[in-house]
N, C-alpha and C positions, 0 to 999 in steps of 0.2 A: 053553796060555798065552794071555794077552790081548794083542790087537793095539793098537797105539796110538790107532786110530779107535774102539775099542769104549768104550761108557760103563761107568764104575766109580763107586763110592760117593765116591771122592776127586775126581772130575771136579766142577769148580765149577759147571758148567752143571746137572748133575743135583742137586746141592745146592740151587741156586737154584731150580730147578723144584719141588722138594719143599717148599722154604720157602714158595713162592708158593700151592701148593696147600693147605699147611697154614693159611696166613694167610687164604685164602678160605674155607676151611672153618670157621675160627674166627668170621670176620666173618658168615657166613650163620647159624651157630649162634647168635651174639648177637642178630642180627636177629629170627630166629625165636623165641628166647625172650622178647625184648621185645615182640613183637607178639602173640603167641598164648598162650603160657604165662602170662605176668603178667596178661593180660587175663582169663583164666579163673580165676586164683586171686582177682583183684580183684573179679570178678562174684559170687563164692561168699560173700562177706562180706555178712551181712544188713544191711538197712536198720535204723536204730535202731527199737526196739520202744517204743511209746508207748501209753498208754491210749486215746487217740483212734484209733489204728491198729488196735488190737485190738477196740475197740467198732465199728469200720465193718466189719471183715473177719469178725468172728465172731458178731456180733448178739448181744452178751453180754446176760444178765439182769442186774437191779439187784444181786442177791446175788453173782453172779460178778464183776460190776464192783467191788463192794466188797472182795472176797478179792484180786482182782488188783491193785488199787490199793495195798493193804497190802503185797503182796509186791514190787511195783515200788519202793514206798517204802523197804522194807527193803534192797532191792538197792542203791538209791542210796546209803543210809547206809553199807552195808558198803563199797561202792566208795570213798567219801569217807575212810572210816576207813584203808583199804589205802593210798590215796594220801597220807594224812598221815603214816602210819607210814613209808612209802618215802621221803618228804622228810626225815623225821627220822633215817632210818639214812644217808641220803646226807650230810646235814649232819654227822653225827658222823664218817664217814668222811673227809669233807674236812677237818674239823678235825684229826683224826689225821694226816692227811698233811701238813697246814700246820705241825704241831708238829715235824716232823723236818727241815723245810727251812731253809735259810740266808736271810737278808733278801732277797738278789737272787733266789734261787729262789722265794721267796713272791711277789715281785713279778711275775715271769714266769709263775708258776702262776696268779696271778689274771688276768693277761691272757689265758692259754690258756683258763681256766674261763669267762671272760666272752664268749668267741667261740662257746661251744658253743651251739647252739639250744636254746630253752627249751621 
């Protein structure tokens, strides 16, 4: 049997000690994640590719430069089209949500929507 001076799970001192250990571990993990893991992930993103960068780094021939220019232009047009389509889909979705709201809800919805980052 347990004596009164032995620690058990119901002892508040044991529970507080475990809570402090858990919180210290969570804080350490958070700092570690923010300092090291996020830095490494952020550093893996490539710098924007421009024709000037490629010309300088790859020593392109005029023919290569012509082909790469066309490809980069096509990419920019494609990206702009996707962005326009995304904005259209978002506008339609917002309109559908707006249609089912009461006047008070519409006012509040607009306030919430205006606070979102652009």
